[in-house]
N, CA, C and O atoms as CSV, one atom per row, in Angstrom:
chain,resi,resn,atom,element,x,y,z
A,1,MET,N,N,14.037,21.321,9.021
A,1,MET,CA,C,12.777,22.049,9.232
A,1,MET,C,C,11.734,21.650,8.172
A,1,MET,O,O,11.999,21.650,6.969
A,2,ALA,N,N,10.602,21.329,8.651
A,2,ALA,CA,C,9.604,20.919,7.746
A,2,ALA,C,C,8.903,22.318,7.212
A,2,ALA,O,O,8.808,23.314,7.930
A,3,ARG,N,N,8.434,22.253,5.871
A,3,ARG,CA,C,7.778,23.369,5.399
A,3,ARG,C,C,6.417,22.859,4.941
A,3,ARG,O,O,6.264,21.745,4.440
A,4,VAL,N,N,5.420,23.758,5.147
A,4,VAL,CA,C,4.058,23.632,4.732
A,4,VAL,C,C,3.824,24.369,3.666
A,4,VAL,O,O,4.245,25.525,3.723
A,5,THR,N,N,3.119,23.941,2.440
A,5,THR,CA,C,2.695,24.744,1.389
A,5,THR,C,C,1.213,24.907,1.486
A,5,THR,O,O,0.439,23.956,1.375
A,6,LEU,N,N,0.848,26.115,1.693
A,6,LEU,CA,C,-0.555,26.192,1.855
A,6,LEU,C,C,-1.348,26.785,0.402
A,6,LEU,O,O,-0.749,27.518,-0.384
A,7,ALA,N,N,-2.516,26.426,0.227
A,7,ALA,CA,C,-3.144,26.548,-0.996
A,7,ALA,C,C,-3.349,28.122,-1.115
A,7,ALA,O,O,-3.856,28.774,-0.203
A,8,THR,N,N,-2.928,28.662,-2.273
A,8,THR,CA,C,-3.226,30.131,-2.559
A,8,THR,C,C,-4.023,30.337,-3.635
A,8,THR,O,O,-4.073,29.411,-4.445
A,9,PRO,N,N,-4.775,31.488,-3.893
A,9,PRO,CA,C,-5.438,31.603,-5.157
A,9,PRO,C,C,-4.458,31.867,-6.249
A,9,PRO,O,O,-3.370,32.371,-5.973
A,10,PRO,N,N,-4.793,31.543,-7.518
A,10,PRO,CA,C,-3.941,31.733,-8.705
A,10,PRO,C,C,-3.554,33.310,-8.799
A,10,PRO,O,O,-4.327,34.200,-8.443
A,11,PRO,N,N,-2.386,33.513,-9.272
A,11,PRO,CA,C,-2.055,35.042,-9.350
A,11,PRO,C,C,-2.947,35.712,-10.382
A,11,PRO,O,O,-3.461,35.101,-11.319
A,12,PRO,N,N,-3.098,37.025,-10.144
A,12,PRO,CA,C,-3.999,37.675,-11.171
A,12,PRO,C,C,-3.480,37.907,-12.450
A,12,PRO,O,O,-2.287,38.188,-12.567
A,13,THR,N,N,-4.204,37.828,-13.410
A,13,THR,CA,C,-3.749,37.978,-14.777
A,13,THR,C,C,-3.358,39.321,-15.109
A,13,THR,O,O,-4.056,40.295,-14.827
A,14,ILE,N,N,-2.188,39.391,-15.740
A,14,ILE,CA,C,-1.644,40.784,-16.171
A,14,ILE,C,C,-2.417,41.234,-17.431
A,14,ILE,O,O,-2.575,40.569,-18.455
A,15,ILE,N,N,-2.803,42.291,-17.215
A,15,ILE,CA,C,-3.540,43.124,-18.183
A,15,ILE,C,C,-2.636,44.221,-18.783
A,15,ILE,O,O,-2.197,45.150,-18.104
A,16,PRO,N,N,-2.354,44.036,-20.256
A,16,PRO,CA,C,-1.365,45.033,-20.686
A,16,PRO,C,C,-2.058,46.508,-20.590
A,16,PRO,O,O,-3.232,46.766,-20.855
A,17,ILE,N,N,-1.210,47.269,-20.217
A,17,ILE,CA,C,-1.591,48.712,-20.017
A,17,ILE,C,C,-1.090,49.521,-21.279
A,17,ILE,O,O,0.091,49.548,-21.626
A,18,GLU,N,N,-2.141,50.191,-21.941
A,18,GLU,CA,C,-1.709,50.858,-23.205
A,18,GLU,C,C,-1.177,52.337,-22.902
A,18,GLU,O,O,-0.415,52.890,-23.696
A,19,ASP,N,N,-1.583,52.924,-21.785
A,19,ASP,CA,C,-1.230,54.199,-21.437
A,19,ASP,C,C,-0.085,54.246,-20.709
A,19,ASP,O,O,-0.069,53.793,-19.564
A,20,ARG,N,N,1.057,54.822,-21.308
A,20,ARG,CA,C,2.297,54.935,-20.523
A,20,ARG,C,C,2.281,55.652,-19.198
A,20,ARG,O,O,2.962,55.254,-18.252
A,21,ALA,N,N,1.555,56.640,-19.139
A,21,ALA,CA,C,1.603,57.243,-17.745
A,21,ALA,C,C,0.962,56.409,-16.734
A,21,ALA,O,O,1.390,56.432,-15.580
A,22,VAL,N,N,0.023,55.712,-17.048
A,22,VAL,CA,C,-0.535,54.693,-15.993
A,22,VAL,C,C,0.419,53.502,-15.898
A,22,VAL,O,O,0.545,52.931,-14.815
A,23,ALA,N,N,1.037,53.134,-16.880
A,23,ALA,CA,C,1.954,52.016,-16.734
A,23,ALA,C,C,3.187,52.188,-16.028
A,23,ALA,O,O,3.813,51.219,-15.597
A,24,GLU,N,N,3.611,53.507,-15.873
A,24,GLU,CA,C,4.719,53.823,-15.007
A,24,GLU,C,C,4.367,53.804,-13.474
A,24,GLU,O,O,5.235,53.769,-12.602
A,25,LEU,N,N,2.963,53.832,-13.215
A,25,LEU,CA,C,2.591,53.862,-11.777
A,25,LEU,C,C,2.710,52.533,-11.186
A,25,LEU,O,O,2.781,52.432,-9.961
A,26,VAL,N,N,2.739,51.498,-11.944
A,26,VAL,CA,C,2.595,50.124,-11.461
A,26,VAL,C,C,3.923,49.753,-10.961
A,26,VAL,O,O,4.906,49.739,-11.702
A,27,VAL,N,N,3.970,49.445,-9.683
A,27,VAL,CA,C,5.051,49.081,-8.892
A,27,VAL,C,C,5.018,47.695,-8.298
A,27,VAL,O,O,4.081,47.341,-7.584
A,28,PRO,N,N,6.069,46.881,-8.598
A,28,PRO,CA,C,5.877,45.463,-8.199
A,28,PRO,C,C,6.093,45.379,-6.477
A,28,PRO,O,O,6.515,46.289,-5.763
A,29,ALA,N,N,5.743,44.240,-6.125
A,29,ALA,CA,C,5.690,44.031,-4.490
A,29,ALA,C,C,7.070,44.285,-4.013
A,29,ALA,O,O,8.057,43.885,-4.629
A,30,SER,N,N,7.126,44.972,-2.878
A,30,SER,CA,C,8.330,45.344,-2.175
A,30,SER,C,C,8.626,44.275,-1.284
A,30,SER,O,O,7.719,43.486,-1.020
A,31,ARG,N,N,9.812,44.116,-0.751
A,31,ARG,CA,C,10.229,43.130,0.072
A,31,ARG,C,C,9.439,43.153,1.432
A,31,ARG,O,O,9.160,42.101,2.007
A,32,ARG,N,N,9.066,44.466,1.963
A,32,ARG,CA,C,8.094,44.637,2.925
A,32,ARG,C,C,6.758,43.912,2.692
A,32,ARG,O,O,6.261,43.153,3.524
A,33,ASP,N,N,6.204,44.210,1.469
A,33,ASP,CA,C,4.932,43.601,1.241
A,33,ASP,C,C,5.051,42.106,1.284
A,33,ASP,O,O,4.214,41.475,1.929
A,34,LEU,N,N,6.072,41.451,0.619
A,34,LEU,CA,C,6.151,40.017,0.705
A,34,LEU,C,C,6.285,39.464,2.139
A,34,LEU,O,O,5.750,38.415,2.497
A,35,HIS,N,N,7.077,40.291,2.972
A,35,HIS,CA,C,7.334,39.901,4.325
A,35,HIS,C,C,5.942,39.815,5.266
A,35,HIS,O,O,5.652,38.910,6.049
A,36,VAL,N,N,5.243,40.908,4.987
A,36,VAL,CA,C,3.826,40.818,5.562
A,36,VAL,C,C,2.993,39.826,4.867
A,36,VAL,O,O,2.193,39.268,5.618
A,37,ALA,N,N,2.964,39.482,3.727
A,37,ALA,CA,C,2.096,38.445,3.256
A,37,ALA,C,C,2.568,37.083,3.908
A,37,ALA,O,O,1.717,36.285,4.301
A,38,ARG,N,N,3.790,36.839,4.013
A,38,ARG,CA,C,4.438,35.620,4.654
A,38,ARG,C,C,3.861,35.601,6.059
A,38,ARG,O,O,3.295,34.567,6.414
A,39,ARG,N,N,3.935,36.564,6.848
A,39,ARG,CA,C,3.560,36.743,8.205
A,39,ARG,C,C,2.136,36.334,8.355
A,39,ARG,O,O,1.781,35.552,9.237
A,40,LEU,N,N,1.198,36.947,7.361
A,40,LEU,CA,C,-0.144,36.719,7.474
A,40,LEU,C,C,-0.428,35.148,7.191
A,40,LEU,O,O,-1.186,34.490,7.904
A,41,ARG,N,N,0.192,34.674,6.189
A,41,ARG,CA,C,0.147,33.312,5.854
A,41,ARG,C,C,0.461,32.332,7.002
A,41,ARG,O,O,-0.231,31.336,7.212
A,42,ARG,N,N,1.589,32.682,7.763
A,42,ARG,CA,C,2.021,31.894,8.964
A,42,ARG,C,C,0.925,32.063,10.124
A,42,ARG,O,O,0.580,31.107,10.819
A,43,ARG,N,N,0.450,33.250,10.265
A,43,ARG,CA,C,-0.523,33.456,11.256
A,43,ARG,C,C,-1.717,32.649,11.033
A,43,ARG,O,O,-2.248,32.029,11.954
A,44,ASP,N,N,-2.167,32.639,9.801
A,44,ASP,CA,C,-3.356,32.078,9.479
A,44,ASP,C,C,-3.134,30.422,9.717
A,44,ASP,O,O,-3.997,29.743,10.275
A,45,ALA,N,N,-1.958,29.904,9.257
A,45,ALA,CA,C,-1.654,28.550,9.597
A,45,ALA,C,C,-1.698,28.214,11.019
A,45,ALA,O,O,-2.247,27.178,11.396
A,46,MET,N,N,-1.148,29.037,11.827
A,46,MET,CA,C,-1.093,28.737,13.216
A,46,MET,C,C,-2.461,28.800,13.622
A,46,MET,O,O,-2.808,27.946,14.437
A,47,LEU,N,N,-3.270,29.583,13.251
A,47,LEU,CA,C,-4.744,29.650,13.908
A,47,LEU,C,C,-5.473,28.458,13.397
A,47,LEU,O,O,-6.315,27.905,14.105
A,48,GLY,N,N,-5.172,28.010,12.125
A,48,GLY,CA,C,-5.847,26.703,11.735
A,48,GLY,C,C,-5.342,25.418,12.462
A,48,GLY,O,O,-6.114,24.476,12.640
A,49,LEU,N,N,-4.019,25.380,12.891
A,49,LEU,CA,C,-3.419,24.387,13.661
A,49,LEU,C,C,-4.094,24.370,15.085
A,49,LEU,O,O,-4.453,23.357,15.684
A,50,GLY,N,N,-4.206,25.725,15.536
A,50,GLY,CA,C,-4.867,25.797,16.908
A,50,GLY,C,C,-6.278,25.347,16.986
A,50,GLY,O,O,-6.694,24.811,18.013
A,51,VAL,N,N,-7.018,25.536,15.973
A,51,VAL,CA,C,-8.398,25.139,15.825
A,51,VAL,C,C,-8.476,23.608,15.825
A,51,VAL,O,O,-9.270,23.009,16.551
A,52,LEU,N,N,-7.605,22.974,14.969
A,52,LEU,CA,C,-7.452,21.585,14.924
A,52,LEU,C,C,-7.012,20.957,16.056
A,52,LEU,O,O,-7.480,19.840,16.276
A,53,ALA,N,N,-6.159,21.452,16.883
A,53,ALA,CA,C,-5.703,20.821,18.073
A,53,ALA,C,C,-6.860,21.057,19.121
A,53,ALA,O,O,-7.033,20.153,19.938
A,54,ALA,N,N,-7.647,22.140,19.187
A,54,ALA,CA,C,-8.631,22.336,20.053
A,54,ALA,C,C,-9.696,21.318,19.833
A,54,ALA,O,O,-10.176,20.722,20.798
A,55,THR,N,N,-10.103,21.080,18.574
A,55,THR,CA,C,-10.943,20.124,18.087
A,55,THR,C,C,-10.813,18.971,18.467
A,55,THR,O,O,-11.774,18.340,18.906
A,56,LEU,N,N,-9.470,18.410,18.365
A,56,LEU,CA,C,-9.003,17.143,18.624
A,56,LEU,C,C,-9.041,16.974,20.189
A,56,LEU,O,O,-9.448,15.898,20.627
A,57,GLY,N,N,-8.663,17.919,21.022
A,57,GLY,CA,C,-8.708,17.823,22.428
A,57,GLY,C,C,-10.177,17.695,22.966
A,57,GLY,O,O,-10.468,16.899,23.859
A,58,ALA,N,N,-11.040,18.492,22.392
A,58,ALA,CA,C,-12.393,18.271,22.761
A,58,ALA,C,C,-12.977,16.903,22.553
A,58,ALA,O,O,-13.691,16.317,23.366
A,59,THR,N,N,-12.619,16.478,21.436
A,59,THR,CA,C,-13.109,15.061,20.830
A,59,THR,C,C,-12.490,13.950,21.836
A,59,THR,O,O,-13.175,12.980,22.162
A,60,VAL,N,N,-11.301,14.111,22.268
A,60,VAL,CA,C,-10.658,13.128,23.170
A,60,VAL,C,C,-11.362,13.223,24.614
A,60,VAL,O,O,-11.619,12.226,25.289
A,61,ALA,N,N,-11.609,14.400,24.961
A,61,ALA,CA,C,-12.247,14.660,26.325
A,61,ALA,C,C,-13.650,14.112,26.351
A,61,ALA,O,O,-14.051,13.498,27.340
A,62,VAL,N,N,-14.446,14.326,25.242
A,62,VAL,CA,C,-15.740,13.820,25.288
A,62,VAL,C,C,-15.757,12.306,25.191
A,62,VAL,O,O,-16.502,11.662,25.930
A,63,LEU,N,N,-14.903,11.666,24.238
A,63,LEU,CA,C,-14.824,10.168,24.161
A,63,LEU,C,C,-14.295,9.548,25.475
A,63,LEU,O,O,-14.618,8.391,25.743
A,64,ASP,N,N,-13.495,10.259,26.314
A,64,ASP,CA,C,-13.025,9.801,27.533
A,64,ASP,C,C,-13.986,9.808,28.616
A,64,ASP,O,O,-13.948,8.978,29.525
A,65,MET,N,N,-14.991,10.886,28.520
A,65,MET,CA,C,-16.159,10.792,29.328
A,65,MET,C,C,-17.133,9.934,29.120
A,65,MET,O,O,-17.825,9.570,30.071
A,66,LEU,N,N,-17.350,9.470,27.863
A,66,LEU,CA,C,-18.329,8.453,27.387
A,66,LEU,C,C,-17.735,7.041,27.637
A,66,LEU,O,O,-18.521,6.097,27.700
A,67,HIS,N,N,-16.551,6.853,27.768
A,67,HIS,CA,C,-16.033,5.609,28.095
A,67,HIS,C,C,-16.091,4.928,29.502
A,67,HIS,O,O,-15.593,3.816,29.671
């Protein structure tokens, strides 16, 4: 199975939190959040490939008509 790596923005910089009460509220990403992010990346990749395929198909159709 081929894998495609999409460009992603760099991760946000971690700012140290001095206040302990606020620091306890910080929660790392859950498995569900990671799954949703992966599904959105996959959807965006499929949309991009669909646009590319439609553009290629339209180009071939136009060139075929001009030939």
